[in-house]
N, C-alpha and C positions, 0 to 999 in steps of 0.2 A: 718820166711821167710828170706832168705838171701838177701843182697843188690842186687845181680845179678837177683834174682827172682822178686824182687820189680821193678827193672829197666825194665825187660822184660814185666811184667804185665802192667806197666805204658805206655810203648811203644805200646803194643797191644791195650790198651784202647784208647790211642791217635789216633792210626791208624784207629780203628773202628769208632770213632767219626768223624774224618776228611773224611773218606770214605763215611759215612752217609751224610755228608754235600755235598760232590761231587754229590752223587746220588740225593740229594734234588735239587740241581741246575739243573741237567739234567732233572728231572721230571718237574720242573718249566718251563724250556725251552719248553718242549713238550706241556704242557698245554697252554702256551702263543701262540704257533703256532696253536694249536687246536682252540683257541678262536679268532684267526685272522679272520677278516671279519664278525664277529658276533657283536651283540649289547653289549656284555659283555667286559668291558675293564679291563684287568688284574691289571693295576696300581691303579684302583679305588676300588678294592676289599680289605676288611679287611685282615690283616696279617694272622689271623687264618684260614680264608676262602682260602687264597692262599695256605697255608700249607695243608689244607684238600684236595683241588683239586689236589695238586702236588702228594700226596701219594695215592689217590684213583683213579685218572684218569691218572696220569703221566705214570705209568708203562705200562698200556694198550696203551696209545698214543705213547710211545716210540716203543713198539712192532709193532704197526700199521705203524708207519713211516718207521721202518726198513724193513717191508714187502713190502712197496711201492717202495723202492729203489732196483734196480737190484743188485745182489751180486757183480758183477764186479765193479760197481761204488762205492759201499759201501766199499769193500775191498781195492780198489785203494786209496780212501780217507783215510782210516784207516792206510794203509801202508805208505802213504805220511806223515801223522802226526808223525808216529813212526820214519821214516827216518829223519824227521826234528829234533827230539831230539838227535838222534845218530850223525848226521852231526854237529849239534851245539856243541855237546860234543867234537867231534874231533877238531873243530875249537878252542874251549877253551883249549884243550890240547896243541895246538900249542902255544897259548899265555902263558900257564903255563911254557912251556919249555924255552921260552925266559927269564923267571925269574929264571930259574934253578930249577923249581919244576917239576921233571920228574915222574909224576904218571903214572901207567900203564893204558892201554886202559880200562881194566876191572874196575878199581877204578873210572876212569873218567866217564864211562857209569853209574856206580852205583850212583855216586853223581848227575849226570845230571838227571836221572830219579827220584831220591828223590826230587831234586829241582823242577822238573816239577810237582810233587805231591803237593808241598807247594804253587806253583804258582796258584793253582786252587781257592784259597779263600783268597789270600792276594792282596794288591794293585798292579796292573800291573804285572811286573815280578820281582819287588823289593824283594818279599818274597823269591823266589827261589834264587836270587842273594845272599841274606844274608846267606841262607843255604849253598850254594856252598863255600862262603868265610869262613864260620865257619868250614866246614869239612876240607878244605885245611889248615886252620890255626891250627886246632888240629893235623893234620898230620905232620905239620912242624911248631911247636910253635915258633921257632926262626926266622921264615920268615913270620910272620903275616901281616906286611904291604904289602909285595909282593903278598901274597895270595889275599888280598882284592883288590889290584891293578889289578890283572889278570881278576877278575870278572868285575870290572869297565871298563877296556879297551875292553874286549870282548863285553860288552853291548853297549858301544859307537860305536865301529866299526860295530857291527851287525845292529844297528839302522841306521847308515849312509848308509850302503850297501842297506838296504831295501828301504830307501828313494830314493837313486839313481836308484834302480831298478824300483820303481814306476814312477819316472820322465822319464826314458827311455821308459817304456811301454806306457807312455802318447803320445809319438810321433806318432805312427800309429793310435792313437785314436783322433788326433787333430780335425778332422771334427766334431766328436761327442762333444768334449769338447767345441769347439767354439760356438756350437748352444745352449748350456745349461749353464746358469750362475751358477747353482749348481755345475756342474763339474769344472767350472773355479775356484770357491771358494775353493774346495777341492785341486785342483792342486796348486793353489797359496799357500795354507797352507803347502803342501808337499814341494814345492820349497823353501819356507821360512825356514822350519825346516832343509832342506838339506843344505842351505847356512850357517846357524848357525852351524850345526854339522861339515861341512867341514872346516869352519873357525877355530873352536876350535881344531879339529884334527890336522890341519896344525900347529897352534900355539903351541899346546902341544907336538906333536910328533916330529916336525922338527925345532922348534925354542926355545929360552929361554925366550920368552916374558911373560910367565906366571910364571916364577920362582919367589920365594918370594923376595920382595924388588923391583921388577920391577914396572914401572908405571902402566901397565895394571893390574897387580896383586893387587896393592894397590887400584885401582879404583873398581875392582870386589869385594874386601873385604867390600865395602860399601853396596853392594846388599845382601839381605838375602840369606844365604847359598852360596853366590858367592865366598867367600874366600875358603871354603872347596872344591868347584868345581874346582877353579883355581889351588889349590895345587894338587888335584888328576890328573888334566890334565898335570900339570908340571911334575909329576912323570912319566908320559907316555913317557918322552923323551927317555928313554932306548929302547923303542920299535922302535922308529924312527931311532935309530942307527944300527938296524939290516937290512942289505940289503935284499930286497926281502920279508920282513915280511908282509908288507901291501898287496902285490900281492897275497901271499899265503892265507891270511885271506880273501881277496876279493873273491878268488875262492871258498873257503868253504862257504862263505856267499851267493854266487850266487846259489850254490846247495840248501842251506836252502830256499832261496826265490822261487826257482823252485818247491820245495816241497809244499810250502804254496799255490802257484797257482794251482798245480796239484790237491791238495785236494779239492779246491773250484770248479775247472773245472769238476772233477769227480762227485761231489755232484750236480752241476747244470745239468749235463747230466742225473743223476738219477732222478731229479725233472722235466726233460723235459723242461728246460728253454732254449729258443732259443736266446742265447747270444753268440756272437763270443768269442772264447777262448782268443783272444788278448785283447778284452775289459774286460773280467773277470780277466785277468792278471793285467791290470792297476787298476781296481776297488778293487780287493782283496788286492793288495800290498798297495794301497793308504789308504784303510780303516784300515788295520792292523797297518800301520805306525801311523796314527792319534790316533787309539784306544790304542796304547801303552803308551800314555800320562796318568799317573796315576790319572785320575779324578774320576773313579769309580773302584770298585774291578774287576780286570781282564778285564777292558774295557767294562763291561756289560752296555748295554743301548747305549753307544756311537757307538759301532760297529753295533748294530742292526739298529739304526736310519740312519747311513750312508749307509748301504746296501740298505735299503728301499728308501732313498733319491736319490741314484744314479741309481738304477736299475728299480724302479717302476716309470718309466717316459714314455711319449707317444712313444718314439722311439722304445722301447722294448715291450710295451704292456704287461707288467708283473704286476700281482696283488701284492699289498703290502704284502699280506699274504705269497706269494711264496718267495718274496725277504727276508722277515723275516725268513721264514723256512730255506733258504739257510744259513743265518747267524747263526741261532741257531743250525743247523745241524753241521756246521763247528766247532762251539764251543763244541758241544756234542762229536764229534769224538775226538777232542783234549782232552776233559775231560776223555774219555775212557783210554787214555794213562796216565792220572793222576792216575787213578785207578791202572794201572800197576805199576806206581811209588810208590803208597802206599803199594802195595804188596812187592816191592823191599825193601822199608823202614822197613816193618814188619819183613822180612826175613833176613835183614842185620845182620852180626855178631855183637857181643857186641862191644862197643866202644873201649875197651882196646885192644882187638884182632885186630880190624880194624886199630887203630892208630899206633900200633907197625909195622904192615906191611907197612902202607902208609909212615911212617916216613923214613923207610929204603929206599924206592924208591925215596921219594921227595928230599932227601939230597944226593943222590948218583950221580947225574949228573947235569951239568950246560950247556950242549951243546944246541945249537939253534935248 
């Protein structure tokens, strides 16, 4: 067996295993929603019982959930999650071009969907970010620092834009937030994260305060991983020197955030949840922002508890099970696109062929 055949077999096996893991998570989600409101608590079940229920009752539960949702709501949510990956890829391509890495739209989309595939079972979005940086670094081996920097900058700016979007959406919901301390707690967390993110974006993109040797950089070096973060933010100074860059990235980020909200609004409509769309916009943006903190794999548990905490309140008269179903359905639809990313990864050309083509595009232009 040749090395190429071995490589293809290994990649096929890896893809099959990871796709099985994605389906396992989907089936677990469905069984958890099925058990909501019963005397059986998923987290108290033995691991083997969880696996048995996932694969014996999960597929039927998934089919039943799909049947309950009207086709328009389901397709709208599915399309919104797909657009989210596409628009996010186009935003990242803008960041790449600032660093002189001019990959084609086709290659950026391919990498974005593959990264989305790996996001399904690694902490937060860090796994997909590593995959994106690795692919671009292989495409332009002489530009590895710039490749890693584009992924870091895209993630920081995307997170800040989502936090800002959640804060703005909180304004028309102020009467609701004012009455419930739980909403206040989440909003204060969002505002705190936004203030920190905006401060570091300003310092890194538009000042030299985080450059090596500066007082603030020396102070951050005393904090665990603070030195690495300060160096990464200082390297973003090149982005701040491009007029209009932040405005363009903000526009793409706004479209990403609209897709997130659209997916949850469509699913809520399919579940017949009587929650104003403006409230769902605030709740979904705030929950996704907080769940992005890599505390659990892909934010599992954090996201579900926050949706139940914010929506299953007296003002909406929504059962905890329905709020949990909304969260799990949103994650399941997103995982469906991870399956698509797995197929893209499986069908991607061999690395040698891919890298030769990418290197020629990545080094050919340095225009903004």
